[in-house]
Each structure stands twice: as C-alpha cells, then as structure tokens.
C-alpha positions in Angstrom: -51.8 24.0 -2.8 -49.8 26.7 -1.0 -48.8 24.2 1.7 -47.6 21.7 -0.9 -45.4 24.4 -2.6 -44.0 25.4 0.7 -43.1 21.8 1.5 -41.5 21.3 -1.9 -39.4 24.5 -1.4 -38.2 23.2 2.0 -37.2 19.9 0.4 -35.2 21.7 -2.3 -33.4 23.9 0.2 -32.6 20.9 2.4 -31.2 19.0 -0.6 -29.2 22.0 -1.6 -27.7 22.4 1.9 -27.0 18.6 2.0 -25.1 18.6 -1.3 -23.0 21.7 -0.4 -22.0 20.5 3.1 -21.4 17.0 1.9 -19.2 18.2 -0.9 -17.2 20.4 1.5 -16.6 17.5 3.8 -15.5 15.0 1.2 -13.2 17.4 -0.6 -11.5 18.4 2.7 -12.7 22.0 2.6 -14.0 21.4 6.1 -11.1 19.9 8.1 -11.6 16.7 10.1 -12.6 17.4 13.7 -14.3 20.7 12.8 -17.5 21.6 14.6 -20.4 22.4 12.1 -22.2 25.3 13.6 -25.7 25.8 12.1 -25.6 29.6 12.4 -22.3 29.9 10.7 -23.3 27.5 7.9 -26.5 29.4 7.5 -24.6 32.6 6.9 -22.0 31.0 4.6 -24.5 29.2 2.4 -27.1 31.9 2.6 -29.8 29.5 3.8 -32.0 29.5 6.8 -31.1 27.2 9.8 -33.9 24.7 9.1 -32.5 23.2 5.9 -29.0 23.2 7.4 -30.2 21.2 10.4 -32.0 18.8 8.1 -28.9 18.3 6.0 -26.7 17.6 9.1 -29.1 15.0 10.3 -29.0 13.3 6.9 -25.2 13.4 6.9 -25.2 11.9 10.4 -27.1 8.9 9.1 -24.4 8.4 6.4 -21.6 8.5 9.0 -20.2 11.7 7.5 -21.1 13.8 10.5 -21.3 12.9 14.2 -23.7 14.5 16.7 -22.3 14.9 20.3 -25.0 15.6 22.9 -25.0 19.2 24.2 -22.1 20.1 21.9 -23.4 19.9 18.4 -22.4 18.4 15.0 -18.8 17.6 14.1 -16.8 16.2 11.1 -15.2 13.0 12.5 -11.5 12.7 13.0 -9.7 9.4 12.6 -6.6 7.5 13.8 -5.3 4.0 13.5 -7.8 2.6 16.0 -10.7 4.0 14.0 -9.4 2.3 10.9 -9.1 -1.0 12.7 -12.6 -0.8 14.2 -14.4 0.4 11.1 -12.7 -1.9 8.6 -13.3 -4.9 10.9 -17.0 -4.1 10.7 -16.9 -3.2 7.0 -15.2 -6.5 6.1 -17.8 -8.5 7.9 -20.8 -6.7 6.5 -19.6 -6.4 2.9 -18.6 -10.0 2.6 -22.2 -10.9 3.4 -23.6 -8.2 1.1 -21.4 -9.4 -1.8 -22.5 -13.0 -1.3 -26.2 -12.0 -1.4 -25.6 -9.6 -4.3 -24.2 -12.5 -6.3 -27.4 -14.4 -5.7 -30.0 -11.6 -6.2 -28.4 -8.9 -8.5 -30.5 -8.5 -11.7 -29.6 -7.0 -15.0 -30.4 -3.5 -14.0 -28.1 -3.7 -11.0 -25.3 -5.2 -13.0 -25.6 -2.4 -15.7 -25.6 0.2 -13.0 -22.4 -1.2 -11.4 -20.7 -1.4 -14.7 -21.6 2.2 -15.6 -20.2 3.3 -12.2 -16.9 1.7 -12.9 -16.6 3.3 -16.3 -17.4 6.8 -14.9 -15.1 6.2 -11.9 -12.2 5.4 -14.3 -12.9 8.6 -16.2 -13.0 10.6 -13.0 -9.7 9.2 -11.9 -8.1 10.0 -15.3 -9.5 13.5 -15.1 -8.2 14.0 -11.5 -11.7 14.6 -10.2 -11.2 13.2 -6.7 -14.6 14.2 -5.4 -16.5 12.4 -8.2 -14.2 9.4 -7.9 -14.9 9.0 -4.2 -18.6 9.6 -4.7 -18.8 6.8 -7.3 -16.7 4.5 -5.1 -19.2 5.0 -2.3 -22.2 4.5 -4.7 -20.6 1.3 -6.1 -20.4 -0.3 -2.6 -23.8 1.0 -1.6 -25.4 -0.5 -4.7 -23.9 -3.9 -3.8 -25.3 -3.6 -0.3 -28.7 -2.7 -1.7 -28.6 -5.7 -4.1 -28.4 -7.9 -1.1 -32.1 -7.3 -0.5 -31.5 -7.4 3.2 -32.8 -4.1 4.6 -31.1 -4.4 8.0 -27.8 -5.1 6.3 -28.3 -2.2 4.0 -28.9 0.2 7.0 -25.8 -1.0 8.8 -23.6 -0.8 5.7 -24.8 2.8 5.1 -23.2 4.2 8.2 -20.0 2.0 8.1 -19.4 2.8 4.4 -19.9 6.5 5.0 -17.2 6.7 7.6 -14.9 4.4 5.7 -15.1 6.6 2.6 -14.6 9.7 4.8 -11.3 8.1 5.8 -10.5 7.4 2.2 -11.3 11.0 1.2 -8.9 12.3 3.8 -6.1 9.9 2.7 -6.7 9.9 -1.1 -3.8 12.1 -2.1 -1.3 10.1 0.0 -2.7 6.6 -0.5 -3.1 6.9 -4.3 -4.7 3.5 -4.9 -6.7 4.3 -8.0 -5.3 1.7 -10.4 -5.4 -1.2 -7.9 -8.8 -0.1 -6.7 -10.3 -0.4 -10.2 -8.9 -3.8 -10.7 -10.4 -4.9 -7.4 -13.8 -3.4 -8.2 -13.7 -5.2 -11.6 -13.1 -8.5 -9.8 -16.0 -7.9 -7.5 -18.3 -7.0 -10.4 -17.1 -10.0 -12.4 -17.9 -12.4 -9.5 -21.4 -10.9 -9.1 -22.1 -11.1 -12.8 -21.1 -14.8 -12.7 -23.3 -15.3 -9.7 -20.3 -16.8 -7.9 -21.0 -16.0 -4.2 -17.6 -17.4 -3.0 -15.7 -15.4 -5.5 -17.6 -12.2 -4.7 -16.9 -12.6 -1.0 -13.2 -13.2 -1.7 -13.0 -10.2 -4.0 -14.5 -7.9 -1.4 -12.2 -9.4 1.2 -9.2 -8.6 -1.0 -10.4 -5.1 -1.6 -11.0 -4.3 2.0 -7.7 -5.8 3.2 -5.7 -3.7 0.7 -7.7 -0.5 1.5 -7.3 -1.0 5.3 -3.5 -1.6 5.0 -3.1 1.6 3.0 -5.2 3.6 5.5 -3.5 2.2 8.6 -0.1 3.3 7.2 -1.5 6.7 6.4 -3.0 7.3 9.8 0.1 6.0 11.6 1.4 9.0 13.5 5.1 8.3 13.0 7.0 7.7 9.8 7.3 3.9 10.3 4.6 1.9 8.5 2.6 -0.3 10.7 2.2 -2.9 8.0 4.9 -4.2 5.7 3.4 -4.3 2.2 5.9 -7.1 1.2 3.7 -9.4 3.3 1.0 -10.2 0.8 -1.0 -12.6 3.0 -4.7 -11.6 3.1 -6.1 -12.1 6.6 -9.5 -12.1 8.2 -10.3 -12.8 11.8 -11.4 -16.3 10.8 -8.3 -17.1 8.9 -6.1 -15.6 11.6 -7.6 -17.9 14.2 -7.5 -21.0 12.0 -4.0 -20.5 10.9 -2.9 -19.8 14.4 -4.2 -23.1 15.4 -2.2 -24.7 12.7 0.8 -22.5 13.6 1.4 -21.4 10.0 2.0 -17.7 10.8 5.3 -16.8 12.3 6.4 -13.5 13.7 9.0 -11.8 11.5 12.7 -12.4 12.2 14.3 -9.9 14.6 17.9 -9.2 15.6 16.9 -9.3 19.2 14.9 -12.4 20.0 14.7 -11.7 23.8 11.0 -11.0 24.0 10.0 -13.9 21.8 12.0 -16.3 23.9 9.9 -15.4 26.9 6.8 -16.8 25.1 6.0 -20.3 24.3 4.0 -21.1 21.2 0.8 -21.6 23.1 1.0 -18.2 24.8 1.8 -16.5 21.5 -1.3 -18.0 20.0 -3.5 -17.0 22.9 -2.3 -13.4 22.7 -3.0 -13.2 19.0 -6.4 -14.8 19.3 -7.4 -12.5 22.2 -6.3 -9.4 20.3 -8.1 -10.6 17.1 -11.4 -10.3 18.9 -10.9 -6.5 19.2 -9.0 -5.5 16.1 -10.0 -8.2 13.7 -7.8 -9.0 10.7 -5.0 -6.6 11.8 -4.2 -8.6 14.9 -1.1 -10.4 13.5 0.4 -7.1 12.3 -0.2 -5.3 15.7 1.6 -8.2 17.5 4.5 -8.1 15.1 4.8 -4.4 15.4 4.7 -4.4 19.2 7.3 -7.2 19.6 9.7 -5.5 17.2 9.5 -2.0 18.8 9.6 -2.8 22.5 12.2 -4.2 24.9 10.1 -6.0 27.4 7.0 -8.2 27.1 5.0 -6.0 29.4 5.8 -3.0 27.1 4.8 -5.0 24.1 1.4 -5.9 25.6 0.8 -2.3 26.6 1.5 -1.2 23.0 -0.8 -3.9 21.7 -3.6 -2.7 24.0 -3.3 0.9 22.6 -4.6 -0.4 19.3 -7.9 -1.6 20.8 -10.5 1.2 20.2 -12.4 1.0 23.5 -10.5 1.8 26.7 -12.4 -0.7 28.7 -11.6 -3.5 26.3 -8.0 -2.4 26.1 -7.6 -2.6 29.9 -9.3 -6.0 30.1 -7.1 -7.4 27.3 -3.9 -6.1 29.1 -4.9 -7.5 32.5 -5.8 -10.9 31.0 -2.5 -11.1 29.0 -0.3 -10.0 32.0 -1.9 -12.8 34.0 -1.2 -15.2 31.1 2.6 -14.5 31.0 3.2 -14.5 34.8 
C-alpha cells in the first residue's frame, strides 16, 4: 500500500514538472538554445531532481528538448536549414497520416477534432498563445493517431513537437492565425467526408504555407527567402515532375549572366539534385541563389549552405561543379 502511494506521488510530481517546463519552453520563458540544468530547475520549481529528469526525458521524446551526450539537456535552436529539414519530413508523414485518418477516423475522433478547432479559435481571439499552440499540436497529433499506424504515430510525435516549437518561437512575427484556421477546417472537412485525396491536399497546403512563413522568419537578413506572390504549392514530387515538363521558370532578373551559363538540362539537374536534400523548397533556394550571386560557383555554394548536413552539402557542391565544367 505504502509503495503504491509512493509511486503515485512520484508520478504526480513528474507530471507537474513536465507541465511547468513544457509551458516555459512553449511560451518562450526559456530561450531557445538554453541548457536545462536539473539542479537549477529543481531549485526554481521546488522539486527533487528525479521528477525533473523524468520530465526532461518525456519532453525529449516530443522533440521539445534535445539531449547531448556528456553535456545535458537543451532547448533546440533553429535556423532556415532546420525548417527545410523538419518540414520536408513533416510534409511526407502528415500527408500519409491524413490519408489514413480519412479512411479510419470514427465519430469520436471527428468530434474531438471539431472541438479542438472551436477551442483554438477562442484561444486566438483571447490572445492565449500558449493554449492556441497546444491545441494546434493536439489537432495534428490526433490526426496522426487516427491513422492507426503506430510507427507513423511515433515518428510524427517527434517531428510535430519540433515543428511546433519553431511555430511557438515565430508566432508573434508570423501571425498566421486566420489562415491557419481556414486550413485546419479544410483538413477536417476532408476527413469528415472520408476523402483521402482531399485530406492529403489540405495537409499539403497547410504545411507549405506554414513552412514559407517560418523560412522567412528564420532568414537572418531582412530579405525574404520566398516571395509570397508566388502561390504555387510544391512538394518534392511535383517539383521533379514539373521540372521534367519544364513548367517552372526562374524569376526574371536584370542580370541574366549566370542563367546564360546554364542550359535547360543542367538547370533541371541542379534543381532535382537539390530537391533530394531540401524537399519542396528546392526551387526557391535555386531562385534565391541565382538572384543574389554574380558567378555560378557562388550560386552553387549558396545553394549548398541550405542543405542541413555538411557531408550532403559538400557532396552536392562537388557533383554540381563537375556538372557545369
């Protein structure tokens, strides 16, 4: 009996620590990149180290905390490369989850999703950012859970956690509340109608719009990486198919010197190779690099900086330099 009470008390304390630390991260009270020291958190929260450690491990599984061997726990920090990497993954996983949810979602799931959207709208109107982000995350996790694919659910959990941490950091600047709600309603409507194609498309639209906003937010200078006047919605698959049909053209520039150095076949090869690493943002990265540099080599080097892994970036650059020689 005593052992059972002790275990219950530990669980309550771990849950308390989890909620407090999680809230501090999502509201920005703990800055991105901050190391989370167990001893310091224990003193601040007036809790013993054990529930703190348990909470940090749980938050790591959500993607809200990263553990670095021999250094400890940290709140992740993000840049454009992280957005490209995470949203390429998110797009792939959520499109599959939405299709499966449209097939398997029952009345209870649909009612739950609908309630979340209503509460989320109320939170936005009340200016409750933390609750709005929490409901947004719950909405997407519920769709993943409705897929009934446990491995997909597990993968989505970490990817969604980091994606929403990015959103939490950028919320005040991005300000996508009205558009976000319309996109969520489109996703729910497609799932309610059991229209798998429409559900996949609605999730695709939602992630494309979110990633565009985040990329511009995390861009270090004042020049947006993506022009919002270009309303084409791209995925890796559509980029590659449209490139083959040569339906996507680089934007017009005053100085056409770099572009004249490339024939159409070479341009397509560069875009296709880059799309393997940065997914649906490849076309925008190419456009940005060609507009901002004076030589083809400089343009390729700039493109390579958008590839998250250094080894992949170096391989891409070497391959492309050989291509243009």
